[in-house]
C-alpha positions as CSV (number, residue, x, y, z in Angstrom):
1,X,14.0,15.5,34.2
2,X,12.3,16.8,31.3
3,X,15.3,16.7,29.4
4,X,15.6,13.2,30.0
5,X,11.8,12.2,29.3
6,X,12.6,14.1,25.9
7,X,15.8,12.3,25.2
8,X,14.0,9.1,26.1
9,X,11.1,10.1,23.9
10,X,13.4,10.5,21.0
11,X,15.1,7.1,21.5
12,X,11.9,5.3,21.8
13,X,10.9,6.9,18.4
14,X,13.8,5.0,16.6
15,X,11.8,1.9,16.4
16,X,9.0,3.6,14.9
17,X,11.2,5.2,12.3
18,X,12.6,1.9,11.3
19,X,9.3,0.2,11.0
20,X,8.3,3.0,8.7
21,X,11.5,2.4,6.6
22,X,10.7,-1.3,6.6
23,X,7.1,-0.8,5.4
24,X,8.4,1.6,2.8
25,X,10.8,-0.9,1.6
26,X,8.0,-3.6,1.9
27,X,5.7,-1.8,-0.3
28,X,8.2,-0.8,-2.9
29,X,9.3,-4.4,-3.0
30,X,5.5,-5.4,-3.5
31,X,5.2,-2.6,-6.3
32,X,8.2,-3.8,-8.0
33,X,7.1,-7.4,-8.0
34,X,3.6,-6.6,-9.6
35,X,5.0,-4.0,-12.1
36,X,8.1,-6.0,-12.8
37,X,9.2,-7.2,-16.3
38,X,8.2,-10.8,-15.5
39,X,4.6,-9.8,-14.4
40,X,4.2,-7.3,-17.2
41,X,5.2,-9.8,-19.7
42,X,2.7,-12.4,-18.4
43,X,-0.4,-10.2,-18.4
44,X,0.7,-8.9,-22.2
45,X,1.1,-12.7,-23.2
46,X,-2.3,-13.6,-21.7
47,X,-4.0,-10.6,-23.4
48,X,-2.1,-11.3,-26.5
49,X,-2.8,-15.1,-26.4
50,X,-6.5,-14.4,-26.4
51,X,-6.3,-11.9,-29.0
52,X,-4.3,-14.1,-31.2
53,X,-6.5,-17.0,-30.6
54,X,-9.4,-14.5,-31.6
55,X,-7.7,-13.4,-34.8
56,X,-6.6,-17.0,-35.6
57,X,-10.2,-18.3,-35.4
58,X,-11.4,-15.3,-37.6
59,X,-8.5,-16.1,-40.1
60,X,-9.7,-20.0,-40.2
61,X,-13.3,-19.2,-41.0
62,X,-12.2,-17.2,-43.9
63,X,-9.7,-20.3,-45.2
64,X,-12.2,-22.5,-44.6
65,X,-14.9,-20.8,-46.6
66,X,-12.5,-20.3,-49.5
67,X,-11.6,-24.0,-49.6
68,X,-15.3,-25.2,-49.0
69,X,-16.4,-23.1,-52.0
70,X,-14.0,-24.8,-54.3
71,X,-15.2,-28.3,-52.9
72,X,-18.9,-27.4,-53.4
73,X,-17.9,-26.1,-56.8
74,X,-16.5,-29.5,-57.8
75,X,-19.8,-31.1,-56.4
76,X,-21.8,-29.0,-58.5
77,X,-20.2,-30.2,-61.5
78,X,-21.6,-33.6,-61.0
79,X,-24.8,-33.1,-58.9
80,X,-27.6,-30.7,-59.0
81,X,-28.0,-28.2,-56.3
82,X,-31.3,-29.4,-55.5
83,X,-30.4,-32.8,-54.9
84,X,-30.3,-34.7,-51.6
85,X,-26.7,-35.8,-52.4
86,X,-25.8,-32.2,-52.8
87,X,-27.3,-31.5,-49.6
88,X,-25.5,-33.9,-47.7
89,X,-22.4,-33.2,-49.1
90,X,-23.0,-29.6,-48.4
91,X,-23.7,-30.8,-44.9
92,X,-20.8,-33.0,-44.5
93,X,-18.4,-29.8,-45.7
94,X,-19.9,-27.7,-43.0
95,X,-19.3,-30.4,-40.5
96,X,-15.7,-31.2,-41.0
97,X,-14.7,-27.6,-41.3
98,X,-16.2,-27.0,-37.8
99,X,-18.6,-24.3,-39.3
100,X,-22.1,-23.7,-37.9
101,X,-24.2,-22.4,-40.9
102,X,-23.8,-21.7,-44.6
103,X,-25.9,-20.3,-47.7
104,X,-25.2,-20.3,-51.4
105,X,-26.7,-17.2,-52.7
106,X,-26.4,-15.2,-56.0
107,X,-26.4,-11.5,-56.6
108,X,-28.5,-10.2,-59.4
109,X,-27.7,-6.9,-61.4
110,X,-30.4,-5.0,-59.5
111,X,-28.8,-6.1,-56.3
112,X,-31.2,-8.5,-55.1
113,X,-30.1,-11.7,-53.4
114,X,-31.4,-15.1,-54.0
115,X,-30.8,-18.0,-51.8
116,X,-29.8,-21.1,-53.7
117,X,-28.9,-23.8,-50.9
118,X,-28.3,-23.3,-47.1
119,X,-27.7,-25.3,-43.9
120,X,-29.2,-23.4,-41.0
121,X,-29.1,-25.4,-37.8
122,X,-30.1,-22.3,-35.7
123,X,-32.9,-21.3,-37.7
124,X,-31.8,-17.9,-38.2
125,X,-32.9,-16.0,-41.1
126,X,-29.8,-16.0,-43.3
127,X,-31.8,-14.3,-46.1
128,X,-31.8,-11.4,-44.1
129,X,-28.3,-11.4,-42.9
130,X,-26.9,-12.0,-46.5
131,X,-27.3,-8.8,-48.4
132,X,-25.8,-7.7,-51.4
133,X,-23.4,-5.3,-49.8
134,X,-21.2,-8.2,-48.3
135,X,-19.9,-9.2,-51.6
136,X,-18.0,-5.8,-51.9
137,X,-14.4,-6.4,-52.3
138,X,-14.7,-10.0,-52.6
139,X,-12.6,-11.7,-55.0
140,X,-11.8,-15.4,-56.2
141,X,-8.2,-15.0,-54.4
142,X,-9.5,-12.9,-51.1
143,X,-12.5,-13.8,-49.2
144,X,-14.2,-11.2,-47.1
145,X,-14.3,-12.0,-43.2
146,X,-17.2,-10.4,-41.2
147,X,-17.1,-10.5,-37.4
148,X,-20.4,-9.9,-35.5
149,X,-21.2,-9.8,-31.9
150,X,-21.2,-13.8,-31.8
151,X,-20.2,-14.9,-35.3
152,X,-17.1,-15.4,-37.3
153,X,-18.4,-15.2,-41.0
154,X,-16.7,-15.1,-44.4
155,X,-18.1,-14.5,-48.0
156,X,-16.0,-16.1,-50.9
157,X,-16.7,-16.4,-54.7
158,X,-18.3,-19.9,-55.6
159,X,-16.5,-20.5,-59.0
160,X,-19.6,-22.3,-60.6
161,X,-21.1,-19.4,-62.0
162,X,-21.0,-15.6,-62.3
163,X,-22.2,-13.7,-59.4
164,X,-22.5,-16.8,-57.2
165,X,-21.3,-16.7,-53.5
166,X,-21.1,-19.0,-50.2
167,X,-21.6,-17.4,-47.0
168,X,-20.4,-19.5,-43.9
169,X,-20.2,-18.7,-40.0
170,X,-18.8,-20.0,-37.1
171,X,-20.6,-19.5,-33.7
172,X,-19.0,-18.5,-30.8
173,X,-20.0,-17.6,-27.2
174,X,-21.3,-14.1,-27.0
175,X,-19.0,-13.4,-23.7
176,X,-15.8,-13.9,-25.9
177,X,-15.8,-10.4,-27.4
178,X,-16.5,-8.8,-24.1
179,X,-13.9,-10.9,-22.4
180,X,-11.5,-9.6,-25.3
181,X,-12.6,-5.9,-24.8
182,X,-12.2,-6.4,-20.8
183,X,-8.8,-8.0,-21.4
184,X,-7.8,-5.2,-23.6
185,X,-8.7,-2.6,-21.2
186,X,-7.3,-4.2,-18.4
187,X,-3.9,-4.1,-20.4
188,X,-4.4,-0.3,-21.0
189,X,-5.0,0.3,-17.5
190,X,-2.0,-1.9,-16.3
191,X,0.2,0.2,-18.8
192,X,-1.2,3.4,-17.0
193,X,-0.6,1.9,-13.6
194,X,3.1,1.3,-14.8
195,X,3.7,4.8,-15.8
196,X,2.1,6.0,-12.5
197,X,3.9,3.4,-10.3
198,X,6.9,5.7,-9.5
199,X,4.8,8.3,-8.5
200,X,3.0,6.2,-6.5
201,X,5.8,5.0,-4.6
202,X,6.9,8.5,-4.0
203,X,3.5,9.5,-2.7
204,X,3.1,6.5,-0.3
205,X,6.6,7.0,1.0
206,X,6.0,10.5,1.7
207,X,2.6,9.9,3.2
208,X,3.9,7.2,5.3
209,X,6.8,9.1,6.6
210,X,4.9,12.3,7.2
211,X,2.2,10.4,9.2
212,X,4.9,8.6,11.3
213,X,6.5,12.0,12.0
214,X,3.3,13.2,13.0
215,X,2.7,10.5,15.6
216,X,6.2,10.8,16.9
217,X,5.8,14.6,17.6
218,X,2.2,13.6,19.0
219,X,3.8,11.0,21.4
220,X,7.0,13.2,22.4
221,X,4.4,16.3,23.1
222,X,2.3,14.2,25.2
223,X,5.1,12.7,27.1
224,X,6.6,16.3,27.8
225,X,3.3,17.3,28.9
226,X,3.0,14.4,31.5
227,X,6.6,14.9,32.5
228,X,5.9,18.4,33.2
229,X,2.9,17.4,35.2
230,X,4.8,14.9,37.2
231,X,8.1,16.9,37.5
232,X,6.1,20.2,38.6
233,X,5.9,18.9,42.6
234,X,9.6,18.2,42.5
235,X,10.4,21.3,41.4
236,X,8.3,22.9,44.1
237,X,10.1,20.9,46.5
238,X,13.3,22.0,45.2
239,X,12.2,25.7,45.6
240,X,10.8,25.1,49.1
241,X,14.4,23.7,50.0
242,X,16.0,26.8,48.8
243,X,13.8,29.1,50.8
244,X,14.4,26.5,54.0
245,X,18.2,27.1,53.3
246,X,17.5,31.0,53.2
247,X,15.8,31.0,56.6
248,X,12.4,30.8,56.0
249,X,10.9,27.7,57.8
250,X,7.4,28.5,57.2
251,X,7.3,27.4,53.5
252,X,5.3,24.6,52.6
253,X,4.6,22.7,49.4
254,X,1.1,21.7,48.3
255,X,0.2,18.1,48.8
256,X,-2.2,16.6,46.2
257,X,-4.6,13.7,47.1
258,X,-2.6,11.2,45.5
259,X,-0.6,8.7,47.3
260,X,2.3,8.5,45.1
261,X,5.9,9.0,46.1
262,X,6.0,12.7,45.2
263,X,2.8,13.2,47.5
264,X,4.4,11.3,50.4
265,X,7.9,13.2,49.9
266,X,5.7,16.5,50.1
267,X,3.9,15.5,53.2
268,X,7.2,14.6,55.1
269,X,8.8,17.7,54.0
270,X,6.1,19.8,55.4
271,X,6.2,18.0,58.5
272,X,9.9,18.4,58.9
273,X,9.7,22.3,58.2
274,X,6.9,22.4,60.6
275,X,9.1,20.6,63.3
276,X,11.9,22.6,62.6
277,X,9.8,25.8,62.8
278,X,8.4,24.6,66.3
279,X,11.9,24.2,67.8
280,X,13.7,26.9,66.3
281,X,11.1,29.5,67.2
282,X,12.8,32.2,69.4
283,X,11.0,34.1,72.3
284,X,9.9,37.2,70.9
285,X,11.0,36.3,67.5
286,X,8.8,36.2,64.5
287,X,7.3,32.7,63.9
288,X,8.8,30.8,61.2
289,X,12.2,32.4,61.7
290,X,15.2,31.5,63.4
291,X,18.4,33.2,64.6
292,X,21.5,31.9,62.9
293,X,24.1,31.5,65.1
294,X,27.3,33.6,64.9
295,X,29.7,32.3,62.3
296,X,32.6,29.9,64.1
297,X,35.9,31.8,64.5
298,X,39.3,30.1,65.3
299,X,41.9,32.1,67.2
300,X,45.5,30.9,67.7
301,X,46.2,30.0,71.4
302,X,48.6,32.4,73.4
303,X,52.2,31.5,73.8
304,X,53.0,29.3,76.7
305,X,56.5,30.1,78.3
306,X,58.3,26.7,78.5
307,X,59.7,26.0,82.2
308,X,63.8,26.0,82.6
309,X,65.1,22.7,82.1
310,X,66.1,20.8,85.2
311,X,69.6,21.3,86.0
312,X,71.8,18.4,85.2
313,X,73.5,18.6,88.8
314,X,71.9,15.7,90.9
315,X,70.3,17.0,93.9
316,X,71.7,15.4,97.2
317,X,68.8,14.5,99.4
318,X,70.0,13.9,103.1
319,X,68.1,11.8,105.4
320,X,66.8,13.0,108.6
321,X,68.5,12.0,111.5
């Protein structure tokens, strides 16, 4: 019976192992889905799109500032810089080019900065923002782009006088830079996870298989222990039956207080041996023993002489007179 229970436990563990294989395949499929080429391209394209928009806006501010400097130089040929007409034209240029603020300034040989005209709707101290070092590396053909926490700015040469420049900026949401930084970090983390995905799959499959085998082993061990506890009374009955066969009718099996079939069988066995012991007890014999009858012997019967055959001559019967 213990062997039967063990076989049954092994057979019962097959669905568990199949479930483990299915879960492993499902996990692998999910990992392959999230780390597939399509998912990777989608994430890379989303991050690249945001970065491209960021770079495009920065380049646009530089190009718009350069073009605006040439338009303002044309206005200054006909209008004085202190006039209201030039101020209106200055603000109009800022509006149509989708810029937020601008200042025309000059740098003296002693590196001091003088503001000549400005459009400052945000009331920002542009005089302190614009410094002499901003004009470093600025040429008439190549404006200088500056990126701060919340502004794209550019400095371009104003072709109207020497050492005269135009500073223009575009205000953007402060969260844009942090979002781009988080997007770049997510992309780096995703690439790291891609490199670790195969190792993660192997570790998950190994852990799942080990835990499943451990559960199956514990289940089989518990089943064997229960089977041993259930089968022990049956084994005691088999041993007692062998002792009865050997002639010992005083043998009894322990009966538990439970009312299951095994306990009922043990009680019936004890009653049977008790009755047999009482019926077969010989006078002067030891209790619990009986005298076995001699073995049955068969002898061949003696040969019986057959009578002589009846004579073939008929007998004459004479009637009495």
